[in-house]
C-alpha positions in Angstrom: -178.1 -71.7 231.0 -177.9 -70.8 227.3 -174.8 -69.0 225.8 -174.6 -67.9 222.3 -171.3 -67.7 220.2 -170.9 -65.5 217.3 -168.1 -65.1 215.1 -167.2 -62.0 213.2 -165.4 -61.4 210.0 -165.2 -58.3 207.9 -168.0 -57.0 210.1 -170.2 -59.8 209.1 -171.5 -63.0 211.2 -170.2 -65.9 209.6 -170.9 -68.4 212.3 -173.4 -68.8 215.2 -174.1 -71.3 217.6 -176.2 -71.6 221.0 -174.8 -74.0 223.7 -177.3 -74.8 226.5 -176.2 -76.2 229.7 -179.0 -76.9 232.5 -176.7 -79.2 234.5 -176.2 -78.6 238.5 -172.7 -77.3 237.6 -171.2 -73.8 238.7 -171.7 -71.1 236.4 -167.8 -70.9 235.8 -167.7 -74.8 234.7 -170.8 -74.3 232.4 -169.1 -71.4 230.7 -165.7 -73.1 230.3 -167.7 -76.5 229.1 -169.6 -74.4 226.6 -166.4 -72.4 225.2 -164.5 -75.8 225.1 -167.6 -77.3 223.0 -167.7 -74.2 220.7 -164.0 -74.5 220.1 -164.2 -78.0 219.1 -167.3 -77.3 216.7 -165.5 -74.1 215.1 -162.3 -76.1 215.1 -160.3 -73.4 217.1 -157.9 -73.6 219.8 -159.0 -72.6 223.2 -158.8 -68.8 223.7 -156.8 -67.2 226.6 -159.0 -65.3 229.1 -157.5 -62.0 229.7 -158.3 -60.0 232.8 -160.2 -57.6 230.3 -162.1 -60.4 229.2 -163.0 -61.6 232.9 -164.0 -58.2 233.8 -166.1 -57.4 231.0 -167.9 -61.0 231.1 -168.6 -60.4 234.8 -170.1 -57.0 234.7 -172.2 -57.5 231.3 -172.4 -61.4 230.6 -170.9 -60.7 227.2 -166.9 -60.6 226.0 -165.1 -60.6 222.8 -162.2 -63.1 222.0 -159.8 -61.4 219.4 -156.3 -62.4 217.8 -154.9 -61.6 221.2 -156.8 -64.0 223.0 -155.3 -67.0 220.7 -152.2 -68.4 220.5 -152.4 -69.5 216.9 -153.8 -67.2 213.8 -157.2 -66.7 213.4 -159.1 -66.0 210.0 -161.7 -64.0 211.6 -161.9 -60.8 213.6 -163.4 -61.8 217.0 -165.7 -64.5 218.7 -168.2 -63.0 221.0 -169.9 -64.9 223.9 -173.5 -63.7 225.1 -175.0 -65.4 228.0 -178.6 -65.3 227.1 -180.4 -67.1 230.0 -179.3 -68.1 233.4 -180.7 -70.9 235.4 
């Protein structure tokens, strides 16, 4: 599985990173592990998955985390997750 994380601020891409995980873990475990890795890399708190995020991610394999998903203040508009490739 390859997951692309993109951080946008003022309609510009400010950070981008791809996480690869070809382990035998479940899809959900791979996604949560990738989010944790990116949050550490980007120095962010973990976002809260709202029902709207879960539904969008299940339907399109893409979702965005905005200020509503974070407990602390963020200095960007949103963090987007996009599954590029599945096992």
